C-alpha positions in Angstrom: 56.5 -92.5 25.3 55.3 -89.1 24.6 51.7 -88.7 23.8 50.4 -87.6 20.4 49.9 -84.1 21.9 53.5 -83.7 23.0 56.4 -82.7 20.8 59.8 -84.1 20.3 62.2 -81.8 18.5 60.3 -79.8 16.0 56.8 -81.3 16.5 53.7 -79.6 17.7 54.1 -77.7 21.0 52.0 -78.1 24.0 50.1 -75.0 23.0 49.1 -76.5 19.7 46.2 -79.0 19.7 46.3 -82.1 17.7 44.3 -80.5 14.9 47.4 -78.3 14.1 45.7 -74.9 14.5 47.4 -72.4 16.9 45.6 -71.8 20.1 44.7 -68.2 21.2 46.0 -66.8 24.4 43.6 -66.8 27.3 41.3 -63.9 27.2 42.1 -63.0 23.6 39.0 -61.9 21.7 40.4 -61.0 18.2 42.2 -63.0 15.6 45.7 -64.1 16.4 48.2 -61.2 16.2 51.1 -61.6 13.8 54.1 -59.1 13.8 54.6 -57.5 10.4 57.9 -56.3 9.1 56.7 -52.7 9.1 55.9 -52.9 12.9 59.2 -54.5 13.7 61.1 -51.8 11.8 59.1 -48.8 12.7 61.2 -46.4 14.8 60.4 -45.3 18.3 57.5 -47.7 18.6 55.4 -46.1 15.9 52.6 -48.1 14.7 52.2 -49.5 11.3 49.8 -46.9 10.1 52.0 -44.0 11.1 55.0 -45.6 9.4 53.0 -46.2 6.2 51.2 -42.9 5.8 51.5 -39.2 6.8 48.8 -37.2 8.4 47.7 -33.9 6.8 49.8 -31.8 9.3 53.0 -33.7 8.3 52.3 -33.3 4.6 51.7 -29.5 5.1 55.0 -29.1 7.1 57.0 -31.0 4.5 55.4 -28.9 1.8 56.1 -25.7 3.7 59.8 -26.7 4.1 60.1 -27.4 0.4 58.5 -24.1 -0.5 60.8 -22.2 1.9 63.9 -23.9 0.5 62.8 -23.0 -3.0 62.2 -19.4 -2.0 65.6 -19.2 -0.4 67.3 -20.5 -3.5 65.4 -18.1 -5.7 66.3 -15.2 -3.5 70.0 -16.1 -3.9 69.5 -16.2 -7.7 67.2 -13.3 -8.3 67.9 -10.6 -5.6 69.1 -7.5 -7.4 68.7 -9.2 -10.8 65.0 -9.4 -11.6 62.8 -6.3 -11.1 59.7 -8.2 -10.0 61.7 -9.8 -7.1 62.1 -6.4 -5.4 58.8 -7.0 -3.6 60.4 -10.0 -2.0 63.6 -8.0 -1.3 61.5 -5.6 0.8 61.1 -8.4 3.3 63.2 -7.8 6.5 66.3 -10.0 6.7 65.0 -11.2 10.0 62.4 -13.3 8.0 65.2 -15.6 6.9 65.6 -16.6 10.6 62.1 -16.4 11.8 60.5 -18.7 9.2 62.9 -21.7 9.6 62.7 -21.3 13.4 58.9 -21.5 13.3 59.0 -24.6 11.0 61.7 -26.1 13.2 59.4 -25.7 16.3 56.7 -27.6 14.5 58.9 -30.5 13.4 58.2 -32.7 16.5 54.6 -32.9 15.4 55.7 -34.7 12.2 56.7 -37.9 13.9 57.3 -40.1 10.8 59.8 -37.7 9.3 60.9 -35.6 12.2 64.6 -36.7 12.1 65.4 -35.8 8.5 63.1 -32.8 8.4 64.7 -31.3 11.5 68.1 -31.7 9.8 66.8 -29.9 6.7 65.4 -27.1 8.9 68.6 -26.6 10.7 70.5 -26.2 7.4 67.9 -23.6 6.2 68.1 -21.8 9.5 71.9 -21.5 9.4 71.9 -20.4 5.7 69.2 -17.8 6.4 71.1 -16.5 9.5 74.2 -16.1 7.5 72.5 -14.3 4.6 70.6 -12.1 7.1 73.9 -11.0 8.7 73.7 -12.9 12.0 76.9 -14.2 13.4 80.5 -13.1 12.9 79.5 -10.9 9.9 80.5 -10.4 6.3 83.6 -8.3 6.9 83.8 -6.4 10.2 86.4 -4.0 11.4 90.1 -4.7 10.8 93.3 -3.9 12.6 94.9 -0.8 11.3 98.3 -0.9 9.8 100.6 2.2 10.0 99.1 4.9 7.9 96.8 8.0 7.8 93.5 7.8 9.5 90.4 9.5 8.0 87.1 10.0 9.7 84.2 9.6 7.3 80.6 10.5 8.0 78.0 9.2 5.6 74.3 10.0 6.0 71.0 10.2 4.0 69.7 13.5 5.3 66.0 13.2 4.4 65.8 16.1 2.0 68.4 18.2 3.7 66.8 20.3 6.5 63.6 20.8 4.6 61.3 20.3 7.7 64.0 20.6 10.4 65.4 23.3 12.6 68.2 24.5 10.4 70.5 25.6 13.2 70.1 22.3 15.0 70.7 20.4 11.7 74.0 22.2 11.1 75.0 21.9 14.7 74.6 18.1 14.4 76.7 18.0 11.3 79.5 20.1 12.8 79.7 17.9 15.9 80.7 14.9 13.7 84.0 16.7 13.0 84.6 14.4 10.0 87.4 14.8 7.5 85.1 13.7 4.7 81.3 14.0 4.7 79.3 11.9 2.2 75.8 13.4 2.3 72.8 12.3 0.3 69.4 14.0 -0.5 70.8 17.5 -0.8 67.5 18.7 -2.2 63.9 19.5 -1.4 60.9 17.6 -2.7 57.5 19.0 -3.8 54.9 16.5 -4.9 56.5 14.2 -7.5 59.3 16.6 -8.4 62.8 17.2 -6.9 63.7 20.8 -6.1 67.3 21.9 -6.5 68.8 23.9 -3.6 71.9 26.0 -3.1 73.0 26.2 0.5 76.6 26.8 -0.3 76.8 30.1 1.6 75.7 28.5 4.8 78.0 25.5 4.2 81.0 27.7 3.7 80.2 29.5 6.9 79.6 26.3 8.9 82.6 24.4 7.4 85.4 26.8 6.8 88.4 25.2 5.1 86.3 22.4 3.6 86.0 21.8 -0.2 82.4 21.7 -1.2 81.5 19.4 -4.1 77.9 19.0 -5.3 76.6 16.7 -8.0 72.9 16.5 -8.3 71.5 15.6 -4.9 74.9 14.4 -3.6 77.1 16.6 -1.5 80.7 15.8 -0.5 82.7 17.9 2.0 86.4 17.5 2.5 88.9 19.3 4.6 91.6 17.1 3.0 93.0 18.2 -0.4 90.7 17.4 -3.3 92.7 16.2 -6.3 89.8 15.8 -8.8 86.0 15.9 -8.9 84.4 13.6 -11.4 81.2 15.0 -12.9 78.9 13.4 -15.4 77.6 16.0 -17.9 73.9 16.6 -17.6 71.8 18.9 -19.7 71.0 22.2 -18.0 67.5 23.1 -17.0 64.5 21.1 -15.8 65.0 18.2 -13.4 67.6 16.2 -15.4 70.1 17.0 -12.7 68.2 14.6 -10.5 66.7 12.0 -12.9 69.7 11.7 -15.2 72.6 12.7 -12.9 74.9 10.2 -11.4 73.9 8.4 -8.2 77.5 7.6 -7.2 79.5 10.9 -6.9 83.3 10.3 -7.0 85.8 12.6 -5.5 89.5 11.9 -5.5 91.1 13.1 -2.3 94.8 13.1 -1.1 95.3 11.3 2.1 98.9 11.3 3.3 101.0 10.4 0.3 98.1 8.6 -1.5 95.1 9.4 -3.5 91.8 7.8 -2.4 88.5 7.8 -4.3 85.5 8.5 -2.1 82.2 7.4 -3.7 79.0 9.0 -2.3 76.1 6.7 -3.2 72.3 7.1 -3.3 70.5 4.5 -5.4 66.9 4.7 -6.4 64.1 3.5 -4.1 62.7 0.1 -5.3 59.1 1.2 -5.2 57.0 4.0 -3.8 55.7 3.5 -0.3 51.9 4.1 -0.2 51.2 3.2 -3.8 48.5 0.6 -4.4 50.3 -2.6 -5.4 47.3 -3.6 -7.5 47.6 -0.6 -9.7 49.5 -0.4 -13.0 51.3 2.8 -11.7 52.9 0.8 -8.9 54.4 -1.8 -11.3 55.4 0.7 -14.0 57.2 2.8 -11.3 58.9 -0.4 -9.9 60.1 -1.5 -13.3 61.5 2.0 -14.1 63.2 2.3 -10.7 64.8 -1.2 -11.1 66.2 -0.3 -14.5 67.6 3.0 -13.2 69.1 1.3 -10.2 70.8 -1.4 -12.2 72.1 1.1 -14.7 73.7 3.1 -11.9 75.2 -0.1 -10.3 76.7 -1.1 -13.6 78.4 2.3 -14.0 79.7 2.2 -10.4 81.1 -1.3 -10.9 82.8 -0.2 -14.2 84.3 2.9 -12.6 85.6 0.9 -9.7 87.2 -1.6 -12.1 88.9 1.1 -14.1 90.0 3.2 -11.0 93.7 2.8 -10.1 93.1 4.3 -6.7 91.9 2.6 -3.5 88.3 3.5 -2.8 85.8 4.1 0.0 82.2 3.5 -1.2 79.4 4.5 1.2 75.9 5.7 1.2 72.2 4.9 1.0 71.8 1.9 -1.4 68.1 1.5 -0.7 68.5 -2.3 -0.5 68.9 -4.7 2.5 70.6 -7.3 0.3 73.8 -5.6 -1.0 75.7 -8.6 0.2 73.9 -10.6 -2.5 74.7 -8.0 -5.2 78.3 -7.1 -4.6 80.2 -4.3 -6.3 83.0 -6.6 -7.5 86.4 -5.1 -8.5 87.9 -6.5 -5.3 85.7 -4.5 -3.0 85.1 -5.6 0.5 81.8 -5.3 2.4 82.1 -4.1 6.0 79.8 -4.7 9.0 79.7 -2.4 12.1 81.9 -3.1 15.1 81.7 -6.4 17.1 78.1 -7.4 16.9 76.6 -10.9 16.3 73.3 -9.2 15.3 72.8 -7.7 11.8 73.1 -4.0 11.4 69.9 -2.0 11.0 69.8 1.6 9.7 66.2 2.2 8.7 63.7 3.5 9.7 64.8 5.3 12.8 62.0 7.9 12.4 59.1 9.0 10.2 57.6 5.6 9.6 55.4 3.4 11.9 57.7 0.5 11.3 60.3 -1.2 13.5 64.0 -0.7 12.7 64.5 -4.0 10.8 66.3 -3.0 7.6 69.9 -2.0 6.7 69.8 0.2 3.7 73.2 2.0 4.2 76.4 0.2 3.4 80.2 0.5 3.3 82.6 -1.0 0.9 86.4 -0.5 0.5 89.1 -1.7 -1.8 92.8 -1.2 -2.4 94.0 -2.5 1.0 92.3 0.2 3.1 91.6 -0.8 6.8 88.5 0.0 8.7 89.4 -0.1 12.5 86.1 1.5 13.6 82.6 1.5 12.0 79.2 2.1 13.7 75.7 3.3 13.0 74.5 6.2 15.2 72.9 9.6 15.3 70.7 11.5 12.9 67.4 10.2 14.3 66.1 13.7 15.0 66.5 14.8 11.4 66.3 11.7 9.1 64.7 8.3 8.7 68.2 6.9 8.3 70.9 6.3 10.9 74.2 7.8 10.0 77.4 5.8 9.3 80.5 6.8 11.4 83.6 5.3 9.8 87.3 5.5 10.4 89.5 4.4 7.5 93.2 4.0 7.6 95.2 4.5 4.4 98.4 2.5 4.7 101.6 4.3 3.9 102.3 1.8 1.1 98.9 2.2 -0.7 100.4 4.0 -3.7 
């Protein structure tokens, strides 16, 4: 017969003494170990404490991820719509990629939540890269249908040739051999005031056969027939020609058998570089500039909506986020030729900053094709790179 210390079926085991208390393994010093549910279910062998609580670093990383997601959502909602947000809009688009990449690199340190946190960070990275212009782009060049090709040269000239070699400046413009020039900052600047200039005699000598159209600080040159110049009435005298004049000059030009509207755009700067952001002057100026800018954008959108002609809209928009504040009316935003990296047009000179911003943009509507588009040239004379554009007006446009 089995002894009282032996088991039959479900009785005490050989390791359990008659008293019924479990024996401790040889050499064990502490109390008997029992496996908890938390330990059995903890992933990757994490201990119970790690599964039940987060360290300070994990909490900070989760908080940083939540803050960045909120900022990204607010940027989508507020860019170009709330004047205080212009300070955030000044951030280089590269930031939308750099921040989630940094957070993603730190995710392995947050062991309790690294799986779902890494998934969130990847989504934020992809969204930021798309908004910043990385990848296939927002509307690159297109195949050209049969039609008439027009070479367009758009450039913010940095106060004309105010501090440049005048002969070299004009030689650079002539070399572009464009059909249509859309030139901004046709003026000088003294202190806080714009100075109107008249260089028409030199322009006629340098560009014989071109029609010269000036409105405020915007200059359009065309060797194609100009059908109509649209001018907003501005009171004579003083500086109203600059402060109250249009910032989107429209010129209707005949291209082949069609009429195409060319809009030469220069929107207000969001704030004054060098002003103290802690001063009331900085914020008053920023508010006024935002109101001015939004007013000009509304007028441009209205004109495009009411315009029966196809349109080319190009110039210095002084914003790296025009893709978030589109022009509507069926316009299409274009990106330069075949590049997976975002275009950058500012600053190419004058400022001790890397070239990280795109302030110069191109839109078209009405079925126009853009077979070639690139940034290049102008670094010797301006802080903006020039836009070199080829537009094809299909034979069936009108």
